[in-house]
C-alpha positions as CSV (number, residue, x, y, z in Angstrom):
1,X,-1.7,78.0,111.0
2,X,-3.4,79.6,108.1
3,X,-2.4,78.2,104.7
4,X,-2.7,80.7,101.8
5,X,-4.2,79.2,98.7
6,X,-1.5,78.1,96.2
7,X,-3.0,80.3,93.5
8,X,-2.4,83.4,95.7
9,X,1.3,82.7,96.2
10,X,4.0,83.5,93.7
11,X,7.2,81.3,93.8
12,X,10.4,81.3,91.9
13,X,11.9,78.3,90.1
14,X,13.3,77.0,93.4
15,X,9.9,77.1,95.1
16,X,10.7,80.2,97.3
17,X,7.8,82.6,97.9
18,X,8.2,86.1,96.5
19,X,6.3,89.2,97.0
20,X,3.3,89.8,94.7
21,X,4.0,92.3,91.9
22,X,1.8,95.4,91.5
23,X,1.4,97.9,88.7
24,X,1.9,101.7,89.2
25,X,-1.8,102.1,90.0
26,X,-1.7,99.4,92.7
27,X,-3.2,96.5,90.7
28,X,-1.9,93.1,91.8
29,X,-0.7,91.1,88.9
30,X,-1.4,87.3,88.7
31,X,1.6,85.2,88.0
32,X,0.4,84.5,84.4
33,X,-0.2,88.2,83.7
34,X,3.1,89.1,85.2
35,X,5.0,86.6,83.0
36,X,3.2,87.7,79.9
37,X,3.8,91.4,80.7
38,X,7.5,90.8,81.1
39,X,7.7,88.5,78.2
40,X,6.1,90.9,75.7
41,X,8.5,93.6,76.6
42,X,11.2,91.6,74.9
43,X,10.8,92.8,71.3
44,X,13.0,90.0,70.0
45,X,10.8,87.4,71.8
46,X,7.6,88.8,70.3
47,X,9.1,88.8,66.8
48,X,10.3,85.2,67.4
49,X,6.8,84.2,68.7
50,X,5.2,85.7,65.6
51,X,7.7,84.0,63.3
52,X,6.9,80.6,64.9
53,X,3.2,81.3,64.4
54,X,3.8,82.1,60.7
55,X,5.8,79.0,60.3
56,X,2.9,76.9,61.5
57,X,0.5,78.6,59.2
58,X,3.1,78.3,56.4
59,X,3.5,74.6,57.0
60,X,-0.1,73.5,57.5
61,X,-2.0,76.0,55.3
62,X,0.6,76.2,52.5
63,X,-0.3,72.9,51.0
64,X,-3.9,74.1,50.5
65,X,-2.8,76.9,48.1
66,X,-0.3,75.1,45.9
67,X,-1.0,72.7,43.1
68,X,1.8,70.2,43.8
69,X,2.0,67.4,46.3
70,X,5.4,66.6,47.9
71,X,5.5,63.3,46.2
72,X,4.2,64.5,42.8
73,X,6.5,64.7,39.8
74,X,6.5,67.3,37.1
75,X,7.9,65.5,34.0
76,X,8.5,68.9,32.3
77,X,10.7,70.4,35.0
78,X,13.9,68.9,36.2
79,X,16.3,70.9,38.4
80,X,14.4,74.1,37.5
81,X,15.2,77.2,39.6
82,X,12.4,79.0,41.5
83,X,9.7,80.2,39.2
84,X,6.0,81.1,39.2
85,X,5.1,77.4,38.6
86,X,7.5,76.1,41.2
87,X,8.2,78.7,43.9
88,X,11.2,77.0,45.4
89,X,12.3,75.2,42.2
90,X,12.3,71.5,41.4
91,X,14.5,68.5,42.2
92,X,16.5,66.2,39.9
93,X,13.3,64.1,39.3
94,X,10.9,67.0,39.0
95,X,9.5,67.1,42.5
96,X,8.4,70.5,43.8
97,X,10.8,71.8,46.4
98,X,8.2,74.1,47.9
99,X,5.8,71.3,48.6
100,X,8.6,69.1,50.0
101,X,9.8,72.0,52.2
102,X,6.2,72.4,53.6
103,X,6.0,68.6,54.3
104,X,9.5,68.6,55.9
105,X,8.5,71.6,58.1
106,X,5.3,70.0,59.2
107,X,7.2,66.8,60.2
108,X,9.9,68.7,62.1
109,X,7.6,71.0,63.9
110,X,5.2,68.1,65.0
111,X,8.1,65.9,66.1
112,X,9.7,68.8,68.0
113,X,6.5,69.7,69.9
114,X,5.6,66.0,70.7
115,X,9.1,65.2,71.9
116,X,9.2,68.4,74.0
117,X,5.9,67.6,75.6
118,X,6.5,63.9,76.2
119,X,10.1,64.3,77.5
120,X,9.2,67.1,79.9
121,X,6.2,65.1,81.2
122,X,8.4,62.1,81.8
123,X,11.0,64.2,83.5
124,X,8.4,65.8,85.8
125,X,6.9,62.5,86.8
126,X,10.1,60.6,87.4
127,X,12.0,63.4,89.0
128,X,9.1,64.4,91.3
129,X,8.3,60.9,92.5
130,X,12.0,60.2,93.2
131,X,12.4,63.4,95.2
132,X,9.0,63.1,97.1
133,X,9.0,59.4,98.1
134,X,12.8,58.9,98.6
135,X,14.0,55.5,99.6
136,X,13.7,52.6,97.1
137,X,11.7,54.7,94.7
138,X,14.4,57.4,94.6
139,X,17.1,54.8,94.1
140,X,15.4,53.0,91.3
141,X,14.4,56.2,89.4
142,X,17.9,57.7,89.7
143,X,19.5,54.5,88.6
144,X,17.3,54.6,85.5
145,X,18.2,58.2,84.9
146,X,21.9,57.4,85.3
147,X,21.7,54.4,83.0
148,X,20.1,56.5,80.2
149,X,22.6,59.3,80.7
150,X,25.6,57.0,79.9
151,X,24.0,55.2,76.9
152,X,25.0,56.5,73.5
153,X,21.5,57.8,72.5
154,X,22.5,58.9,68.9
155,X,24.0,55.5,68.2
156,X,21.0,53.5,69.7
157,X,18.4,55.6,67.8
158,X,20.5,55.2,64.6
159,X,20.5,51.4,65.0
160,X,16.8,51.1,65.8
161,X,15.2,53.7,63.6
162,X,15.9,52.2,60.2
163,X,14.3,48.9,61.4
164,X,11.1,50.8,61.9
165,X,10.8,51.6,58.2
166,X,7.2,51.3,57.1
167,X,6.0,51.8,60.7
168,X,4.4,55.0,62.0
169,X,6.7,57.9,62.5
170,X,5.4,58.1,66.0
171,X,7.7,55.3,66.9
172,X,10.6,57.7,66.0
173,X,9.0,60.3,68.3
174,X,9.0,57.8,71.1
175,X,12.6,56.9,70.5
176,X,13.7,60.6,70.7
177,X,11.6,61.1,73.8
178,X,13.1,58.2,75.7
179,X,16.5,59.8,75.6
180,X,15.5,63.4,76.0
181,X,14.3,63.7,79.6
182,X,17.1,62.6,81.8
183,X,18.8,65.9,82.6
184,X,15.6,67.6,83.2
185,X,14.5,64.8,85.6
186,X,17.7,65.4,87.7
187,X,16.8,69.1,88.0
188,X,13.2,68.2,88.9
189,X,14.4,65.8,91.5
190,X,16.6,68.5,93.2
191,X,13.7,71.0,93.1
192,X,11.4,68.4,94.7
193,X,13.8,67.8,97.5
194,X,13.7,71.5,98.4
195,X,9.9,71.8,97.9
196,X,8.8,68.8,99.9
197,X,9.8,70.5,103.2
198,X,7.7,73.6,102.5
199,X,4.9,74.5,104.9
200,X,2.1,74.0,102.3
201,X,3.4,70.6,101.3
202,X,3.8,69.5,104.9
203,X,0.3,70.7,105.7
204,X,-1.2,68.8,102.8
205,X,0.6,65.6,103.9
206,X,-0.5,66.0,107.5
207,X,-4.1,66.4,106.3
208,X,-3.9,63.0,104.6
209,X,-3.8,64.3,101.0
210,X,-2.7,61.4,98.7
211,X,0.8,61.6,97.4
212,X,-0.2,61.9,93.8
213,X,-2.4,64.9,94.7
214,X,0.4,66.6,96.6
215,X,2.8,66.1,93.6
216,X,0.3,67.2,91.0
217,X,-1.2,70.2,92.9
218,X,1.6,71.4,95.1
219,X,5.0,70.1,93.9
220,X,4.8,70.4,90.1
221,X,2.9,73.7,89.9
222,X,5.6,75.3,91.9
223,X,8.3,74.2,89.4
224,X,6.1,75.1,86.4
225,X,8.6,77.8,85.5
226,X,11.4,75.3,85.0
227,X,9.1,72.8,83.2
228,X,7.9,75.5,80.7
229,X,11.4,76.6,79.9
230,X,12.6,72.9,79.6
231,X,9.8,72.1,77.3
232,X,10.6,75.1,75.1
233,X,14.2,74.3,74.8
234,X,13.5,70.6,74.3
235,X,11.5,71.4,71.2
236,X,14.5,73.0,69.5
237,X,16.8,70.2,70.7
238,X,14.4,67.6,69.3
239,X,14.2,69.4,66.0
240,X,18.0,69.5,65.7
241,X,18.4,65.8,66.8
242,X,15.7,64.7,64.3
243,X,17.3,66.7,61.5
244,X,20.8,65.3,62.3
245,X,19.5,61.7,62.4
246,X,17.5,62.2,59.2
247,X,20.5,63.8,57.5
248,X,22.5,60.6,58.0
249,X,19.5,58.4,57.0
250,X,18.6,57.3,60.5
251,X,15.5,59.4,61.1
252,X,12.5,59.9,59.0
253,X,12.5,57.3,56.3
254,X,11.6,57.6,52.6
255,X,9.2,58.2,51.0
256,X,8.4,60.7,53.8
257,X,10.6,63.8,54.2
258,X,11.7,66.1,57.0
259,X,14.0,69.2,57.0
260,X,16.9,66.8,57.7
261,X,16.3,64.6,54.7
262,X,15.9,67.6,52.4
263,X,19.2,69.1,53.6
264,X,20.9,65.8,53.0
265,X,19.5,65.5,49.5
266,X,20.6,69.1,48.7
267,X,24.0,69.1,50.3
268,X,25.9,67.8,47.2
269,X,24.2,70.5,45.1
270,X,24.5,73.4,47.5
271,X,26.6,75.5,45.2
272,X,25.4,74.3,41.8
273,X,21.7,74.1,42.5
274,X,21.4,76.1,45.8
275,X,17.6,76.1,46.0
276,X,17.8,72.3,46.8
277,X,19.6,73.2,50.0
278,X,19.1,76.8,50.9
279,X,15.4,76.9,51.7
280,X,15.3,73.8,54.0
281,X,18.6,74.7,55.7
282,X,17.6,78.3,56.2
283,X,14.2,77.4,57.7
284,X,15.8,74.9,60.1
285,X,18.3,77.5,61.4
286,X,15.6,80.1,61.7
287,X,13.2,77.8,63.7
288,X,15.9,76.6,66.1
289,X,17.1,80.2,66.6
290,X,13.6,81.6,67.3
291,X,12.6,78.8,69.7
292,X,15.8,79.4,71.7
293,X,15.0,83.2,71.8
294,X,11.5,82.3,73.1
295,X,13.0,80.0,75.7
296,X,15.5,82.6,76.8
297,X,12.8,85.3,77.1
298,X,10.6,82.9,79.1
299,X,13.4,82.2,81.5
300,X,13.9,86.0,82.1
301,X,10.1,86.5,82.4
302,X,9.5,83.7,84.8
303,X,12.6,84.1,87.1
304,X,11.7,86.8,89.7
305,X,15.5,87.6,90.2
306,X,15.8,88.5,86.5
307,X,16.9,92.0,85.7
308,X,13.9,92.5,83.5
309,X,11.7,92.4,86.6
310,X,12.3,96.1,87.1
311,X,11.1,96.9,83.6
312,X,7.3,96.6,84.2
């Protein structure tokens, strides 16, 4: 039996083979080109992608063009509204709100990306190994998933996080990641159960290909659609969770800042000194909204059964 190369076969998120897509002139589109072609036809998705790109430039290049550091105090400006000297105004102690917003945006974006990447990777490994090996490995992995699902993650992180004050914020990323992969792992487990009986997986196993190679080259690539979407949505979920924890004082600890800490500091003055709250709150809402738009567009672009498939 001839086995077609994996790169020549297109599969949907359930691992089912679908017919290759061609353009009007007969050109066969690769899976990556097909996904990009369908994705960019969503104008809202392209706008959202451009906005996220601008936010990264804004967060990491902005500090290079301003004269204030997020910890620096201007003794001549206390609770000053936005001006040419302080673009987003100043706080009660004279700190530049623009510099603090940039710092908070940096932290929230980095945490969101790292948590999304780590949690999706853990979900892929745990779910795929459980579904592929079965038996004791499956029972142990699913028990771990079930245990984490019933634990109150917000409460546990709220208890542990303040005790990490003075430590690297990467510990906080690890805490968020530990509780962010369980649902995705259950989906990966189900997909693996359906994929391990496919012809190309069976052929690889009969040829003596090691299990880790089968999983990495044949199982996971055929659920890449789901993993990409999960990672995208995990980013927005992590940003919201981090902001919520930081708002209540359980996330990023002073003197560092994130969008959540800035929102918490400005909430009491939201109507009297709105610049303390509006900029960080508005940016948080915009980022989460745009990431969700990108995730929704990726789902439609990747899923062959999507209605957008016809709009090539």
